[in-house]
LODOBA-588645 format. One line per field, with one value per residue (C-alpha): y, x, z. Coordinates in Angstrom, 2 decimals, padded with zeros to 5 digits, always signed. Each point is the difference from the previous one (the first is absolute). Layout:
Y	(Y	...)
X	(X	...)
Z	(Z	...)
END
This chain:
Y	(+154.03	+003.27	+001.23	+002.21	+002.76	+001.20	-002.93	+001.68	+003.32	-000.93	-000.88	+003.42	+001.75	-001.78	+000.56	+003.65	+000.61	-001.60	+002.10	+003.22	-000.87	-000.67	+003.34	+001.84	-001.78	+000.93	+003.61	+000.43	-001.44	+001.89	+002.57	+003.20	+001.72	-002.92	-002.63	-003.42	-000.92	-003.48	+001.44	+002.23	-002.94	-002.11	+002.73	+000.26	-003.77	-000.07	+002.72	-001.78	-003.33	+001.57	+001.65	-003.27	-001.89	+002.78	+000.17	-003.78	-000.13	+003.13	+002.10	+003.16	+002.55	-001.55	-000.40	+003.69	+001.15	-002.40	+001.10	+003.61	-001.14	-002.26	+002.83	+002.26	-002.84	-000.81	+003.56	-000.07	-003.38	+001.05	+003.09	+002.46	+001.40	+000.10	-001.75	+002.36	-000.41	+001.44	-002.95	-002.48	+001.64	-000.15	-003.67	-000.86	+001.88	-001.95	-003.26	+000.97	+000.74	-003.35	-001.78	+001.79	-001.01	-003.58	-000.15	+001.42	-002.85	-002.67	+001.07	+002.42	+002.89	+003.60	+001.62	+003.75	+000.95	+003.59	-001.27	-002.28	+002.93	+002.19	-002.62	-000.61	+003.73	+000.33	-002.85	+001.43	+003.44	-001.49	-002.08	+003.10	+002.42	+002.45	+001.23	-001.68	+002.11	-000.66	-000.93	+000.12	-003.28	-000.68	-002.67	-003.50	-000.76	-003.61	+001.02	+003.10	+000.22	+001.14	-003.22	-001.78	-003.78	-002.06	-002.19	-003.42	-001.16	-001.77	-001.16	-003.57	-002.20	-002.50	-002.52	-000.50	-003.08	+000.55	-002.66	-000.14	+003.37	+002.03	+002.34	+003.04	-000.94	-000.52	+003.46	+001.58	-001.67	+001.10	+003.57	+000.05	-001.64	+002.50	+002.68	-001.73	-000.75	-001.10	-002.98	-002.26	-002.86	-003.34	-002.15	-003.66	-002.91	-000.39	+003.68	+000.16	+002.90	+000.91	+003.52	+001.21	+003.02	+002.38	+002.03	+001.63	-001.03	-002.98	-003.44	+000.18	+003.06	-001.76	-003.07	+002.24	+001.60	-003.41	-001.32	+002.26	-002.10	-003.41	-002.34	+000.69	-003.70	-000.75	+002.37	-001.04	+002.76	-000.16	+002.71	+000.49	+001.25	+003.76	+001.40	+001.51	+003.67	-000.70	-002.29	+002.45	+002.89	-002.11	-000.97	+003.63	+001.18	-002.64	+000.98	+003.71	-000.78	-001.85	+002.93	+002.49	-002.17	-000.64	+003.33	-001.30	-001.91	-003.73	-000.68	+002.78	+002.24	+003.67	+002.72	+003.23	+003.32	+002.55	+002.15	-002.87	-001.46	+003.21	+000.48	-003.39	-000.49	-000.77	-000.36	-003.76	-001.55	+000.46	-001.05	-003.52	+001.04	+002.43	-002.68	-002.30	+002.75	+001.02	-003.56	-001.16	-003.16	+000.42	-002.17	-000.12	-003.70	+000.57	+002.54	-002.48	+002.02	+003.27	-000.81	-002.18	-001.83	-003.78	-000.95	-001.71	+003.31	+001.92	-002.41	-000.04	+003.80	+000.23	-003.20	-001.16	-003.11	+000.20	-003.52	-001.84	-002.24	-003.65	-000.98	+003.02	-000.81	-003.64	+001.16	+002.27	-002.74	-002.37	+002.70	+000.60	-003.72	-000.04	+003.10	-001.50	-002.74	+002.65	+002.43	-000.05	+001.09	+003.58	+000.44	-003.00	+002.33	+000.64	-002.64	+001.35	-000.13	+002.08	-001.87	+001.53	+000.24	-001.96	-003.06	+000.37	+000.30	-003.10	-001.89	+001.12	-001.09	-003.43	-000.38	+001.01	-002.76	-002.39	+000.93	-000.78	-003.33	-000.91	+000.78	-002.26	-002.87	+000.47	-000.10	-003.18	-001.93	+000.93	-002.84	-002.62	-002.51	+001.34	-003.52	-001.20	+003.19	+001.27	+000.68	+001.87	+002.13	+000.80	+001.08	+002.23	+001.51	+000.75	+001.50	+002.26	+001.29	+000.54	+001.77	+002.39	+000.73	+000.58	+002.30	+002.07	+000.23	+001.08	+002.54	+001.54	+000.78	+002.54	+001.56	+003.36	+002.32	+003.09	+002.02	-000.34	+002.34	+002.05	+001.04	+001.99	+002.45	+001.87	+001.96	+000.73	+001.12	+002.28	+001.63	+000.40	+001.41	+002.53	+000.97	+000.55	+001.82	-002.66	-001.95	-003.76	-002.76	-003.26	-003.19	-003.58	-003.22	-003.61	+000.50	-003.64	-001.27	-002.07	+000.13	-001.70	+001.76	+000.36	+001.88	+002.01	+001.50	+000.78	+001.61	+002.71	+002.35	-000.19	+000.64	+002.91	+001.63	-000.53	+001.38	+003.08	+000.61	-000.28	+002.65	+002.30	-000.32	-001.58	+001.71	+003.69	+002.93	+000.70	+003.13	-001.85	-002.86	+002.43	+001.66	-003.44	-000.77	-002.44	-000.11	+001.74	-003.30	-002.38	-003.73	-002.40	-003.74	-002.85	-003.49	-003.60	-003.09	-003.50	-000.82	-003.55	-000.66	+003.71	+002.88	+003.28	+003.18	+003.26	+003.62	+002.21	+003.69	+002.27	+002.78	+001.64	-003.08	-000.25	+002.65	-001.78	+003.07	+000.95	-003.53	-000.20	+003.38	-000.99	-003.37	+001.71	+002.42	-002.97	-001.74	-002.96	-001.97	+001.07	-000.85	+001.95	-002.56	-000.87	-001.25	+001.60	-003.12	+000.35	+003.71	-000.65	-002.49	+002.83	+001.37	-003.07	+001.07	+000.90	+003.71	+000.71	+002.70	+002.58	+001.98	+003.63	+000.50	-002.35	-000.42	-002.39	-001.88	-000.52	+001.37	-001.64	-002.74	-002.83	-002.18	-001.32	-001.78	-001.51	-001.07	-001.89	-001.53	-001.28	-001.42	-001.68	-001.58	-001.55	-001.56	+002.66	+002.35	+003.66	+001.35	+003.55	+001.17	+003.70	+002.37	+003.72	+001.79	-003.21	-001.53	-002.69	-003.65	-001.81	-003.78	-002.39	-003.74	-002.25	-003.76	-001.07	-001.70	-000.53	-003.37	-002.69	+000.13	-002.23	-000.58	-001.70	-002.04	+000.61	-001.46	+001.93	-002.18	-001.97	+002.62	+000.07	+003.41	+000.97	+002.35	+001.64	-001.22	+003.38	+001.40	-002.89	+000.38	-003.08	-002.23	-001.12	-001.44	+002.47	-000.82	+001.42	+002.62	+001.59	+000.75	+003.07	+001.40	+003.78	+001.30	+001.06	-000.41	-003.76	-002.15	+000.46	-002.51	+000.50	-001.08	+000.56	+002.96	+001.64	+000.08	-000.59	+000.19	-003.43	-000.25	-002.98	-000.92	-001.83	+003.32	+001.89	-002.46	-001.10	-003.68	-002.59	-000.95	-003.25	+001.91	+003.21	-000.05	+001.21	-002.33	-002.99	+001.37	+001.64	+003.68	+001.20	+003.17	+002.19	+003.41	+002.62	+003.76	-000.23	-001.37	-003.48	-002.05	-003.58	-001.88	-002.60	-003.11	-003.59	-001.80	+000.19	-002.20	+000.51	+002.21	+000.17	+002.23	+001.28	+001.62	+003.24	+000.45	+003.35	-000.36	+003.44	-000.50	-003.47	+000.66	+003.20	+001.73	-001.63	+001.85	-001.62	-002.12	+000.85	-002.87	-003.70	-003.13	-003.62	-002.63	-003.40	-001.68	+002.33	+002.14	+003.78	+001.74	+003.71	+001.94	+002.25	+003.73	+000.33	+003.79	+000.43	-002.45	+001.83	+003.43	-001.08	-001.78	+001.71	-000.64	+002.66	+002.76	+001.14	-001.03	+001.48	-003.02	-002.26	+001.61	-002.30)
X	(-156.03	-001.56	-003.26	-002.29	-000.81	-002.93	-002.08	-000.05	-001.39	-003.58	+001.11	+001.66	-003.14	-002.23	+002.32	+000.60	-003.75	-000.42	+002.85	-001.49	-003.39	+001.70	+001.85	-003.28	-001.61	+002.90	+000.04	-003.73	+000.35	+003.14	-000.37	+001.52	+000.27	+001.73	+001.06	+001.02	+003.56	-001.01	-002.64	+002.61	+002.37	-002.77	-000.76	+003.71	+000.25	-002.84	+001.69	+003.35	-001.51	-001.67	+003.28	+001.89	-002.36	-000.06	+003.81	+000.31	-002.33	+001.34	-003.14	+002.06	-002.84	-001.49	+003.38	+000.76	-003.23	+000.38	+003.61	-001.09	-002.93	+002.27	+002.46	-002.74	-001.46	+003.45	+000.51	-003.38	+000.47	+003.46	-001.48	+001.79	-003.36	-003.46	-002.85	-002.71	-003.31	+001.76	+002.38	-002.88	-001.71	+003.27	+000.51	-003.54	+000.57	+003.23	-001.88	-002.50	+002.85	+001.66	-003.31	-000.38	+003.53	-000.65	-003.17	+001.97	+002.50	-002.62	-002.82	+001.68	-002.17	+001.11	+002.24	-000.21	+003.69	-000.78	-001.77	+002.96	+002.42	-002.21	-000.13	+003.74	+000.68	-002.45	+001.64	+003.45	-000.96	-001.52	+003.11	+002.21	-002.32	+000.37	-002.45	+000.07	+002.13	+001.90	+003.57	+003.09	+001.84	+002.97	+002.67	-001.47	-000.76	+001.07	+003.67	-000.61	+002.44	-002.75	-001.96	-000.57	+000.39	-002.11	+002.34	-001.39	+003.18	-000.77	-003.41	-001.22	+001.78	-001.85	+001.16	-002.58	+000.66	-001.95	-001.34	+001.20	-000.83	+000.97	+002.96	-002.15	-002.54	+002.73	+001.33	-003.46	-000.64	+003.38	-000.71	-003.32	+001.38	+002.84	-002.55	-000.48	+003.60	+003.50	+000.01	+002.69	-000.57	+001.84	-000.55	-000.78	-000.52	-002.63	-001.08	-000.50	+001.23	+000.27	-000.43	+001.42	-001.96	+000.60	-003.11	-002.09	-003.21	-002.12	+000.29	-003.68	+000.71	+002.95	-002.10	-002.80	+002.40	+001.39	-003.52	-000.35	+002.50	+000.08	-001.94	+001.24	-000.42	+002.80	+002.39	+002.06	+000.45	+002.67	+000.60	+003.73	+001.68	+000.41	+003.49	+001.81	+000.99	+003.44	-001.38	-002.82	+002.46	+002.22	-002.95	-001.14	+003.50	+000.23	-003.42	+000.84	+003.16	-002.08	-002.40	+002.84	+001.66	-003.18	-001.76	-003.25	-001.34	+000.01	-003.76	-000.46	-002.98	+000.84	-002.02	+000.34	+000.12	-002.56	+002.63	+001.24	-003.43	-001.58	+002.13	-000.21	-003.27	-002.15	+003.24	+000.31	+000.80	+002.99	-000.22	+001.26	+002.51	+001.67	+000.25	+001.73	+002.28	+001.09	+000.66	+003.60	-000.37	-000.31	-002.71	-003.77	+000.10	+002.63	-002.24	-002.86	-002.70	+001.28	-000.98	+002.76	+003.08	+000.46	+001.31	+003.12	+001.22	-000.76	+002.02	+002.84	+000.18	+000.09	+001.91	-002.53	-002.06	-003.10	-001.03	-001.15	+002.67	-001.03	+000.29	-002.09	-002.65	-000.21	-000.79	-002.75	-001.50	-000.17	-001.74	-002.43	-000.78	-001.02	-002.15	-001.73	-001.35	-001.75	-001.15	-000.77	+002.59	-000.02	-002.70	-001.98	-002.81	-000.67	-002.72	-002.01	+000.35	-001.53	-002.34	-001.91	-003.76	-000.50	+001.60	-002.16	-003.17	+000.99	+000.52	-003.39	-001.72	+001.64	-001.03	-003.53	-000.12	+001.40	-002.86	-002.51	+001.68	+000.06	-003.74	-000.65	+001.95	-001.78	-003.38	+000.90	+001.16	-003.11	-001.79	+002.60	-000.47	+002.08	+000.71	+001.42	+001.82	+001.09	+003.61	-001.06	-002.46	+002.68	+002.35	-002.67	-000.68	+003.72	+000.03	-002.89	+001.83	+003.24	-001.80	-001.69	+003.28	+001.73	-002.78	+000.16	+003.79	-000.04	-002.77	+001.99	+002.79	-002.24	-001.14	+001.62	-000.42	-002.14	+003.05	+001.00	-002.93	-000.11	+003.65	-000.79	-002.31	+001.96	+001.94	-003.13	-001.93	+002.87	+000.35	-003.73	-000.73	+002.82	-001.35	-003.52	+001.18	-001.40	+001.46	-000.54	+001.13	+000.14	-000.56	+000.08	-001.12	+000.21	+002.88	+001.03	-003.37	+000.61	-001.77	+000.56	+002.67	-002.36	-002.51	+002.74	+001.09	-003.56	-001.05	+002.70	-001.83	-003.42	+001.60	+001.97	-003.26	-001.62	+002.95	+000.22	-003.74	+000.19	+002.73	-001.61	-003.72	-000.11	+002.55	-000.67	+002.43	+001.64	-002.10	-003.24	+001.00	+000.84	-003.39	-001.64	+001.95	+002.39	+003.77	+001.79	+001.30	-002.53	+000.39	-000.03	-000.19	+000.83	-000.64	-000.22	-001.36	-001.24	-003.67	-000.90	+001.23	+000.31	+002.31	-001.56	+001.89	-001.25	+000.88	-001.29	+000.35	-001.24	-001.02	-003.31	-001.79	-002.22	-002.66	-003.30	-001.81	+002.88	+000.28	-003.76	+000.01	+002.90	-001.61	-003.24	+001.97	+001.68	-003.33	+000.66	-003.05	-001.00	-002.74	-001.44	+000.87	+003.56	+002.15	+003.37	+001.75	-001.80	+000.81	+003.68	+000.04	-000.94	+003.55	+001.12	-002.07	+002.10	+000.75	-001.23	+001.90	-001.06	+003.25	-000.71	+003.25	+002.03	+003.60	+002.83	-001.05	-003.72	-003.23	-000.23	-002.40	+002.31	+001.42	-002.73	-001.84	+003.32	+000.61	-003.28	+000.40	+003.51	-000.96	-003.11	+002.17	+002.12	-003.07	-000.10	-002.59	+000.24	-001.96	-000.13	-000.78	-000.07	-001.14	-000.14	+002.70	+001.65	+001.51	-000.39	+001.02	+000.19	+000.23	+001.18	-000.63	+002.13	+000.51	+003.42	+000.80	-001.65	+001.57	-001.35	-002.83	-001.85	-003.49	-003.26	-001.60	-003.75	-002.65	-002.79	-002.05	+002.50	+002.77	+002.91	+001.24	+002.93	-000.74	+003.17	+000.26	+001.14	-003.53	-001.81	-001.22	-002.18	-002.47	-003.41	-003.37	-002.68	-003.38	-003.12	-000.72	+003.47	-000.64	-002.17	-001.35	+000.20	-002.53	+001.83	+003.35	+000.60	+000.75	+002.05	+001.26	+000.18	+003.30	+000.40	-002.38	+001.52	-001.83	+002.23	-000.84	-000.38	+001.78	-001.20	+002.89	-002.26	-001.74	+003.26	+001.33	-003.34	+000.43	-002.70	+000.53	-000.67	-001.83	-002.00	-000.52	+002.96	-001.13	+000.83	+003.31	+002.95	+000.53	+003.61	+000.50	+002.68	+001.40	+001.79	+000.48	-001.74	-003.19	-001.39	-002.26	-001.21	+000.81	-002.65	+001.53	-001.09	+002.85	+003.53	+002.48	+003.24	+002.98	+003.20	+002.79	-000.52	+002.32	-001.52	-000.08	-000.87	-003.36	-000.05	+003.23	-001.08	-003.70	-001.71	-001.06	-003.03	-002.03	+000.28	+003.01	+003.59	+001.79	+000.04	+001.83	+000.48	-001.53	+001.41	-002.14	+001.41	-003.15	-000.05	-001.66	-000.73	+001.15	-002.66	+000.58	-001.81	+000.22	-001.45	-002.82	-001.04	+000.23	-002.07	-002.63	-003.36	-000.71	+002.60	-001.98	-001.33	+002.23	-002.32	-002.32	+002.74	+000.32	-001.14)
Z	(+069.27	-001.15	+001.54	-002.06	+002.47	-002.12	+001.28	+003.42	-001.28	+000.88	+003.52	+000.28	-001.31	+002.53	+002.95	-000.92	-000.13	+003.43	+001.41	-001.40	+001.51	+003.34	-000.26	-000.54	+002.96	+002.27	-001.18	+000.62	+003.51	+001.07	+002.79	-001.41	+003.39	+001.70	-002.56	+001.28	-000.90	-001.11	-002.34	-001.62	-000.35	-001.54	-002.57	-000.78	-000.45	-002.53	-002.06	+000.28	-001.07	-003.04	-000.90	+000.42	-002.28	-002.58	-000.07	-000.31	-002.98	-001.70	+000.58	+000.29	+000.01	+003.14	+001.70	-000.61	+001.67	+002.91	+000.51	+000.49	+002.16	+002.04	+000.70	+001.40	+002.07	+001.35	+001.25	+001.73	+001.67	+001.25	+001.66	-002.29	-001.09	+001.60	-001.79	-001.26	-001.82	-003.05	+000.10	+000.19	-002.98	-001.95	+000.87	-001.10	-003.25	-000.49	+000.60	-002.71	-002.41	+000.76	-000.58	-003.32	-001.02	+001.12	-002.10	-002.91	+000.14	+000.68	-002.33	-002.38	+001.22	-000.44	+002.63	+000.57	+000.04	+001.02	+003.12	+000.74	-000.28	+002.22	+002.76	-000.11	+000.21	+002.90	+001.91	-000.67	+001.27	+003.16	+000.61	-000.26	+001.85	-002.90	-002.64	-003.38	-002.35	-003.19	+000.92	-002.17	-000.60	+002.25	+000.14	+000.32	+003.64	-000.54	+000.34	+002.12	+002.92	+002.35	-000.47	+003.29	+000.01	+002.40	+002.06	+000.86	+001.74	+003.24	-001.22	-000.30	-002.52	-002.18	-002.55	-002.79	-002.10	-003.22	-002.39	-003.61	-001.59	-003.04	+000.56	-000.75	+002.66	+002.60	-000.82	+000.21	+003.35	+001.30	-001.08	+001.85	+003.14	-000.16	+000.82	+003.35	+000.97	-001.07	-002.36	-001.43	-002.44	-000.09	-003.15	+000.72	-002.38	-002.76	-000.25	+003.74	+002.12	+003.65	+001.37	+003.29	+001.23	+002.90	+000.82	+002.69	-001.80	+001.07	-001.53	-001.01	-002.16	-001.63	-000.82	-001.33	-002.49	-001.02	-000.61	-003.03	-001.99	+001.70	+002.24	+003.56	+000.80	-002.50	+001.77	+003.03	+002.57	+002.71	+002.60	+000.50	+003.19	+000.17	-000.60	+002.93	-000.17	-001.47	-002.73	-000.77	-000.35	-002.26	-002.19	-000.21	-000.95	-002.74	-001.31	+000.02	-001.98	-002.60	-000.27	-000.45	-002.65	-001.99	+000.40	+001.40	+002.99	+000.56	+000.22	+002.58	+000.49	-000.63	+001.66	-001.96	+001.76	-001.23	-001.66	-002.09	-000.65	-001.15	-003.03	-001.64	-001.90	+003.21	+001.94	-000.02	-003.37	-002.24	-003.66	-000.47	-002.66	+002.42	+002.68	-002.45	-001.27	+003.50	+001.20	+000.15	-002.11	-003.74	-001.57	+000.52	+000.78	+002.68	+001.71	+000.58	-001.82	+001.45	+003.58	+001.40	-001.16	+000.05	+003.42	-001.41	-001.51	+003.18	+002.10	-002.51	-000.01	+003.79	+000.71	+002.58	+000.67	+002.20	+000.93	+003.10	+001.63	-000.57	+003.67	+001.02	-002.55	+001.16	+003.53	-001.26	-002.18	+003.01	+001.99	-002.84	-000.26	+003.68	-000.45	-003.03	+002.24	+002.09	-002.67	-003.71	-002.53	-001.30	-002.60	+001.26	+001.04	-003.70	-000.27	-002.93	-003.76	-002.77	-002.34	-002.91	+000.47	-003.23	+001.60	+003.11	-002.12	-001.97	+003.25	+001.32	-003.21	+000.21	+003.65	-000.99	-002.57	+002.61	+002.36	-002.74	-000.78	+003.70	+000.24	-003.00	+001.58	+003.31	-001.68	-001.92	+003.08	+002.00	-001.79	+001.04	+002.81	+002.96	+001.24	-003.31	-000.95	+003.41	-001.00	-003.13	+001.96	+002.61	-002.79	-001.52	+003.43	+000.36	-003.50	+000.98	+003.09	-001.90	-002.84	+002.41	+001.81	-003.34	-001.17	+003.19	-000.19	-003.65	+000.55	+002.85	-002.49	-001.71	+003.27	+000.77	+003.01	-000.45	+001.03	-003.66	-000.72	+003.20	-000.27	-003.15	+001.74	+002.73	-002.63	-002.04	+003.11	+001.05	-003.42	-000.65	+003.46	-000.44	-003.42	+001.35	+003.13	+002.32	+002.90	-000.09	+002.35	-001.97	+002.02	-001.30	+001.64	-001.16	-002.44	+000.58	-001.26	-003.12	-003.36	-003.34	-002.08	-002.95	+002.17	+001.73	-003.31	-001.08	+003.30	-000.09	-002.40	+001.75	+003.39	-001.44	-001.16	+003.40	+001.97	-002.23	+000.35	+003.79	+000.11	-002.57	+000.83	+003.44	+002.25	+000.52	+000.00	+003.40	+000.69	-000.78	+002.29	+002.82	-000.38	+000.30	+003.17	-001.66	-000.05	-002.88	-001.35	-001.51	+000.45	-002.93	+000.75	-002.36	+001.37	-001.18	+001.75	-000.76	+000.30	-000.94	-003.53	-000.75	+000.76	+001.15	-000.93	+001.48	-000.77	+002.81	+000.86	+002.80	-002.39	-000.72	-001.35	-003.08	-000.61	-000.74	-001.36	-002.28	-001.40	-000.68	-001.71	-002.22	-000.78	-001.01	-002.17	-001.72	-000.56	+002.29	+001.25	+003.52	+002.49	+002.90	+002.67	-001.02	+002.87	+000.70	-001.29	-003.35	-000.20	+000.64	-002.87	-002.38	+000.12	-001.97	-003.00	-003.10	-000.22	+003.52	+001.92	+002.59	-000.28	-000.82	-001.91	-002.17	+001.16	-000.77	+003.17	-000.57	-001.37	-003.44	+001.08	-000.96	+002.70	+002.28	-002.83	-001.07	+003.61	+000.18	-003.46	+000.77	+003.39	-001.41	-002.71	+002.77	+001.59	+002.70	+001.46	+001.09	+002.94	+001.43	+003.53	+000.80	+002.74	-000.65	+001.96	+001.15	-003.12	-002.64	-000.24	-003.33	+000.38	-002.71	+000.28	-002.22	-000.25	+001.26	-003.29	-003.34	-000.78	+002.37	+002.52	+002.45	-001.35	+000.88	-002.79	-000.21	-002.30	-001.69	-002.33	-002.05	+000.37	+002.48	+001.16	+002.22	+002.90	+001.45	+003.58	+001.32	-000.43	+001.72	+003.59	+000.35	-001.85	+001.22	-001.01	+001.12	+001.46	-001.74	+002.70	-000.52	-003.70	-000.69	-003.24	-000.45	-002.48	-003.15	+001.71	-000.03	+003.02	+003.16	+002.55	+003.75	+001.55	+003.77	+000.01	-003.10	-003.34	-002.99	-003.71	-001.63	-003.35	-002.10	-002.29	-002.43	-000.76	-000.33	-002.61	-001.52	+000.97	+000.68	+003.68	+001.78	+002.76	-000.08	+003.76	+002.13	+002.78	-002.22	-001.26	+001.74	+000.90	+000.28	+002.04	-001.61	+000.88	-002.07	+000.44	+003.37	-001.61	+000.58	-002.21	-000.38	-003.22	-000.79	-001.65	-000.53	+001.72	+001.42	-001.88	+001.93	+000.72	-002.06	-001.24	-003.51	-002.53	-001.26	-003.77	-001.57	-001.70	-001.59	-001.98	-001.18	-000.61	+001.15	+003.20	+001.66	+002.63	+003.42	-001.03	+000.94	-001.77	-000.77	+001.05	-001.06	+002.27	+000.86	-002.67	-002.66	-000.22	+000.18	+002.95	+000.39	+003.08	+001.53	+000.50	+003.33	+000.23	-003.50	+000.72	+003.16	-001.64	-003.00	+002.07	-000.26	+003.68	+000.92	-001.64	+003.36	+002.89	+002.56	-000.21	+001.32	+003.39	+002.79)
END
């Protein structure tokens, strides 16, 4: 059976991107003065894993960069070289280059080869502790006598029984595992092979490398007894003889000394043609793609057989069978699969239609006699519960932690603060808070604008902060939390705060409408006007007046709201409120005249029928309702949508108290119909945008009902023109 390895390219691209993001996170968190050994090992492992995947899939440009990077990291983690900030900067630059190369292979985007060469030369010079200079070619280091071979004799021994795989893939896997230890291959039946590996690396690292080309669950792993000193010396002597006879190592890792490495292109890679020409065997096929020879020829040349004695292996298998009863098999912890977002969206749409169908069935059976149709009604009730559980389970598939967004900012904050000459401590909270994937992807750009503005405009220069009695380093907070049916994301800094007078002057200059008694909240909203900027000079960071208006427009398009709080000299907080998902919501059905509307339940506080003395008329301002000593604006929906109501008197209808953006109001409706889950359909793409309406849904009777946009209704209500009249 032949496996087309190209089908796994997308898996490699996704995993490589995750590994590069993890590398950046570790590099930004590492303590340069006193680095933790485990942190250094973790950084090394990410580079090694990227290199392993790139080598397996033939992505040579990435494997070359990671090889140089890996060599420098290895020297640092072994204590041969002290970690410096220059190293961290070089590693971050290398990560950027690898990401650029990855995007080039995945999307066909352009790769700056000059930048790649510069980074490789920089890493090489750091690894050798010498300046970067042009070096004359020397004899290939692959066969150089001063090469030092890593000896894994005496390490743990594992037997990896592989599933049926193409010969090329077995060779590629053996080559990569050979970087971690001594490997021998034993052919089995039906394109299956077994590898015996002696290594000092962990089993988890071995399985991670294998996972690039096969499913670890299909591989049987057995730990073999270690060889005693005499057996280990015999095995090493036999292996050395093979290497001498063939001219190159038997799946061993070679660490090149600086003198040898410096003269060979970046000191690590010999042209493939030279490797083939220098090898002892004659043909290209016999050389196994220029990396290693088929194991049968190696054994024939050396006259050796490296296999596990059957009786010894039986003992180990029995031991493994007992251990399997206590712990899961290797690779069992891999309990996730990659599924395209198109399939998830299709599943969500189907579940949405199922919810509508279930509502239709439930509405039909409501008219049946419960005594006659008891079993049918019980079945429908069970269907309702199962449908809701299924809907919640499917919706959770699209939910992703905010860490997916937050993890992008530490590097940006570090680079931008350095560029502006500022010191910034970046703090995140609530990274585990989950949000719909569709919203996660769309919130990245608005948050990027807000974080950049906080660093550029909010946090002061160190000398200014000292003069104000603050610490040199400003603090930038990024937090996320759930509040009802919404997620609240806040970007907060302890900088100088917004300047009211400066904003008003700029707004007047731009011809924006102003009033003499504008509240601070209204003044802060002026910065979202198109083309508004108080920056005195235009830079590549800010000052062009584009950004904040885009932020508000994008967030509004997601059904969200932006709010600003600021105190001069103490900092600014920008708060974004978003719905958790745009697909399905819990709604309250309300009646106005002959129309049925859906009110999102997350905005509802309570519903009541007021008494006449609690409803007051404000001359020229409409009506307000008194609720527990607090006067709230009364919003009659029949006026907002020009509908003939059943009741003109709020005391005969129902008032629903809602809250959004910290503001409360009473919605005056004719009647409450019920509560149900509704599938949100985009009204704008199917019809047009309607003021006060956020979407539409299909009811159980097949009719269409509009979903109210509570925030828009309250903002557009004329009773909010002067909020001062609502104070108790």
